[in-house]
N, C-alpha and C positions, 0 to 999 in steps of 0.2 A: 311642498317643493323645492328643488339647488337653485343654488343663487344664478346659476347659465341659464336655470328656464326659467326667472325671472326674470332678470336682464334683455333676454329674449322678446318676452310678451311686454314686460315697460314699455322697447323700446319701441316696440309694435303701435302700444293705447297711446302713446306720447311724439310719433311718427318720429323716431330718426331713424334716416336713411339706415344707418353703416353700426348695427346692434355691438356687430363684430369690436370696434374698436371699445365696447367699455367693461369697465372691469369694476367690482365693490367700490375700489378707491378713486373709483370718477365721480368729478365734482358736479353734479348734473347742473347746476345754476352757470354753471362756464361753459356749458355746450351751447354751441349754437341756435337749435332748435328751443332752445327754452326758452318759451314766453306765460304769460300769465295765463293764455289758454289753456299749457302744458299742467297746471296746478289744477285745472279744470278732471281732465281725461285722467288725470293721474285720478282724481277723489274717484272718479266715474270707473277707471280701470282693480282699485282698489276694492268699490264697492258689487262690481259684476263679475272682476276673475275667481276674487279672494272673499270675496261674502266679509269682508271686513269695513267698517266704517269709519272712514279719518274726515278733516277737516285740512283749512292750508294750516291752519297752528299745530298743525301734527306733523303737516309739509317743512315748515317753516324752521322746526327744529334738526330740523336732516341736515348732511352737510353733503354726504356719499352718497353712489347706488347702495351700495354695503347696508347706510343707515333704512334708506328706502326698504329694504330688504328684511332688516330687525323689525322696521316696522312692522313688516308684511306679516313676518312671523311670530310675535309678539301669542 
């Protein structure tokens, strides 16, 4: 999966309205839509869409959307 596709799917999963505003350098925790629910939605997204098992500690290690993408493609 390319990063642009990942960004679109991730934005949809965690209910970010404007995926076009996201880049690999975006600090996802600074997004107005980011919340504790986003963590759970991201875990489900990784599990169902990417067939990857992650936890909140994996997400805590990430700072940017690019970091999440790297986690998805490891």
